N, C-alpha and C positions, 0 to 999 in steps of 0.2 A: 353192544361196547365192548371193545376189548380189554383184558389186563394180563400184567406181566408178572412174572416171577423169576428170581434165579436159583436154578435146580444143580448144586456143586458148582463146575465152574463155565457153565452155559445158561441163557434166558430163554423161557419159553413164553407161547403167548396162547391166550384161549380167550374165543370169542364167541359168545352167546347170542343167538339170535331166533326168529321164528319162521319156521318153513312155510314161505305164503302160499304153498299148495295144500298141505296138512294142516295148518294151524297150530302145528306141534312145537316144542321149545327141542331146540337142539344146540349142541357144542361142538366146535372146531378148537383142536388143541393139537401144535406144534411146538418140539424143543429142539435145540442143539444148534441155537445159535449163538455166536462167540460175543455180542454184546447185545444189550437191551435196546439199541438202537437200531440194529438190524433187526429183530425182531419185530420192533414197533414198525417198520419200513414194511414189512412183507404184510404186517396186520392190517395196516391201513389197505393196501391193496387187496386183500379178499376181503374186507368190510367192504369196499368199495362196488365190487364184484359181484357179492352176495345181492348187495341195495340195488345194483344194475340187474341183477336176475343170469347174470352171466358165469357164473362158479360153475363147474362142474357137480358141488354138494345139491345145487337147486334144480339143475337142468335134467330132463330124463331124456329130450330127445339128446343124440349124441351128436358132436362136434363133427364136421368134416373137415380135411387136410386144408383145404379152401379156405375156410371160414375160421380156421385157427391161423396161419398163415398172416390173412389179411390182418388179424386181431394183433396177434404179434409183431406184425411191424408197425400199426398204428400205437400200439402203446412203449414198445419198447425202441421204435426206429428213432426215437428224438434223442436216445443216448449214442447215435452214430455219427462220424464225420458226415457231412451233408453227401458229399460223394459215395461215401460207403453203402448210404441209404439209398441213393438214386441207382446204384449198381446192384444191390440188393432185389428191389423192387423192380427192376427189369428181368433179372434171372426168374424171380419168384412168379411175377405176370405173365412172363413168355416162355419160361422151359420148364416150371415146376407144377401151377395149377392147369395149364391145358393138357398134361398127361397123366398127373394122379391127384388130381383136386378136388377131386367127387369122390375119394375112395373115405369111409368113416375113418377119424382119427385111430380111434383103436381097432379099426377092424384089417387097416394096409398091413397084410403082411411082409417080412424080410423077403421070401422068394419075389413078390411081386414087385419090392422094390429094387431089389437086384435085377430085376429084370428090364425097369425103368430107365436105371444105371448104363446097362447094358446097351440099351437102344441110344441114349446120349453119347455113348463113345464113338458110335456109327459115323455123329453128325458133327460133334466138336472134338477138340485135344483135350489130350489128357488134362492140362490144368484148367479148362474152365470147366470140365466134369468135374473136378476136385471141388471147385469155388462152388459150384451149384449143390454138390454134397455136404459140402462146411457147412451152407446156410442152411440148409434142410436141417441136417444135426443140430445147428445152434438152436432150431425154433423148438426141435424136440426135446432137448435139453430142457428148456424153459417151460415146455409143458409138464413133462416131468416132477419139476421145482412145483408147479401148482397143480400137481396132483391130478391132473388131464390123465394122465399117461403112469403108470408103475414102474417103466423103467425105458432105455433107450433102446430097443431091438436093430438099430439100424447101425450100428459102429460097428466096425470093422468090414467095412461093404468094400468088396474088390473092384475098381478103378483100369480097366484094361488098357495096354501101352498103346500107343500110337501107333496105326497100322501106316499111317503115310510117310514120307520121307521129310524130316523137319529140315524148312528154308533156310538157306544160310543169311545171317546177317551179323555181319561186317565184311570190311574190305580188306584186299590184299595190299601187298605194301607198294606194288605199280597201280591199283587203283586208287589208293591215297592220294597220290601223285596227281594224277588223272582228274579226282575231285575236286581238289584244290584249286588248281587251275581253273576249273569250271565254275566253282564258286567265287573266284575273284573277276570274272568278269558279271556278275550279278548285283545288286545294290549292295550299298557298305552294312547294311545291317540285314541283309542273307549272309555275306559274307563270313560276318564276326559271328553270326551262331554257330555256321559251320564250323569255324576255327576254333572255336571257346571249345564245343563240344566234342571235336577231334583230340583237342590240346591236350586239354585237363579229365577227361573221361568223368565230368560232373553229369547228373542225371538233369533230363529235361527240366523236371520240378523245379531243382538247385537252381539249372541255368535262370530260369524266370523270376525265381525268389531275389537274385543279384540286386542289391543297391550300390551305387556309386562307393557308398562308405565302405563297402565291403569289399573294394579293389583299391590295392595300396600299391602305386605303381612305381615308386621309390622304393619299396622292398620288393616287389615285384612277386606279390600275393594275392590270393583271394580267400577270402573267409566264407564257409559254406555254414551258415545260422539259421536256414529255414528254407520252406519249398512252398513252390505259389504253382495254381492249377486256375481254372476256369470258376471253380468254388472257394478261391480265397488263397489265403496264405495259413500255413501251419507249420508246425515243427518239423526237422528234419526224418527221415524215413527212422533210423535208430540212433544210438545214441554214437557210435561210430562214425556216423554222417555228420557230424559237428565236426570240423576240420580247418586247417589251412594248408592249402597247397600252392605251392611255386610254381611260376610260369616264366617259359623262356623269354628271351630277348624280343625274338619274333612276334609273337602273341603280343609283349608289353607295348609294341609300336603299333601293333593293329589296333590295338586299345585305345591308344591315344590320338590314330588316325579318324576312327569311330569317335570320340568322344567330338573333335572337331565339327566333322561332318555332322552330329544331332546338335552342336551349339548354332551352327550355322542354319540349320533348319528353325533354330528356334528364334531366331533374328528373323528368317525370310517368311515365316507364318503367321509373327506375331499371337495375335488373339486366338487365331485358330489353330496353335500348337499347344497342345494338351501337357500341361507341367505334371511330372512325376519323377521320383529319384530314381527309378528304375532305369537298369542298362539295358537291358533288352525292350527295343521300342521301336514302332511301326515310322515313317518318316513323318509324321506329324505329333509322335510324342505320345499316341497312346502304346500302354503297356501290350506287349505281345502276348498272345495267349498260346495253349496247349495247338491248339487246333494248325494256328499259323508257323509253329514250329516245325509241326509234321512237314505242312506242306513247302515250306522252305527246302527240306531236306528229299523230299520228294522230287521239288521241281530239280535241283542240284542234280540226282542222281538219273534223272530221266535226260536231262540235257547232255549229261556226260556218257550216256547209253551206258551206265553200269548197272548191276543186278540191284533190285530194289532192295533198300536197308531202311530202317525205322532212326529215329535220333538216338534211339538207347543201344543201335548197333554200330554206331560210331564210341562209345563209352566202351564196347566190347573189342573195337578197334585198338582205340588207347590202350587196354589193358595188353592186348596181343603183340603192339610194337612195345611197349615197355619190358614185357617176360621175353620177348625172342630179342629185345637190345641187350639183355644180360643183367637187367636188374631182379634183384632176389623180388620171391612172394610177400615177404613182409611188407616191404617199401610199395607195392604194388597196393596191396591190398588196403594201406592207411590211405593212398592217395584216393582209394576208390570209397573210401568211408565203408569197406565191408565189414561186418560183424565179426569174424572169423576168417583164418588162413584157408579155410575148407570152401567157403564162400569162392574165394579168388582161384580155386586152383580146381573146383568143380567147374566154374564157368569159363576157365581156359580149356580143360582138358576136353570140354563138351564141343569146344569151337574147333580145337587144331590140334595135331596130334604128331606135330612135326618133333617138337620137343619134348614128347610126355616124357620119357622114362629119366630124363634130368629133373624135369618140372617135378614128379613125384619122388625122386630122391632130396629135393632141396627140400619139399614141404616136411620128409621123414626126418630130416634134420632138424626142421623148427618144433615141430611138435617132441622132438626127444629132449630139446631143450629147458 
């Protein structure tokens, strides 16, 4: 049974228990909690683990990396968004456990882990390796909190730079014209997906989350208030992602034509039409999914014989077109929903060097203000 007391400005818990292997009475004490509630939450978890016999206090046998990662996912995975949990599970099962899962958690050396990260860098892009390392470090930090380990020895691990040349993920001005002309010959909902992404720069999830109530055709604006994926609806990526953006007359007319097409399909298919208030749907009213949007863009660029780009590539293209048309960085940053001007400039300069000097000078002037 745990007891709690306040020591100065912080709280501590004290757990008394009987060691099931020795029969001796023991005590577990930890202080430094900001509130009694925090101490109670951790104490309850420790008590449960002691009862189940999985706490390092009771275990003689050292836990393996594999066992700890699986236990960590089971206990703390429920605190993640569903899509995050799926991604973490995939990386752990396919990239971490097969390589270092058999090591004892307290015996895996920093140099051995660094070799593992180096090997991953030969197979995956830098961003992917960083994601895998971040997942592992998060699990290790929790092991430290629970006193499986004294500290995280895997901090400041070096991730190698990408050796391969990064593929272009945007369209040039001439390619944009070809892309749109090709899209016009596709079905109505395919064309609107392409036009909306290209003319607004919104993210794929923001596109899928649009409801008709978010579109104001009279004021010619679109409000971004949510993001949707195959795992459901959630808040936009950042606070800055909540925004209302203007649309031009061309896109306004395209949306009106699309709405007429959608209404005609509703009448045509009757009870076989799926009712929803989402803007982006298939011909029978079914809300479009993330794979569907990917397929639409892939099909259009294939038909147009253009370089492969992703839906996010149209967001990059939109940013380039705005910046190269003379719009200042602050306006573009706000429209894209970036959290800072640096994010906008980093993306833009990463893609094209055409107006690099002018862009840097504009950024410096804004940062000085």
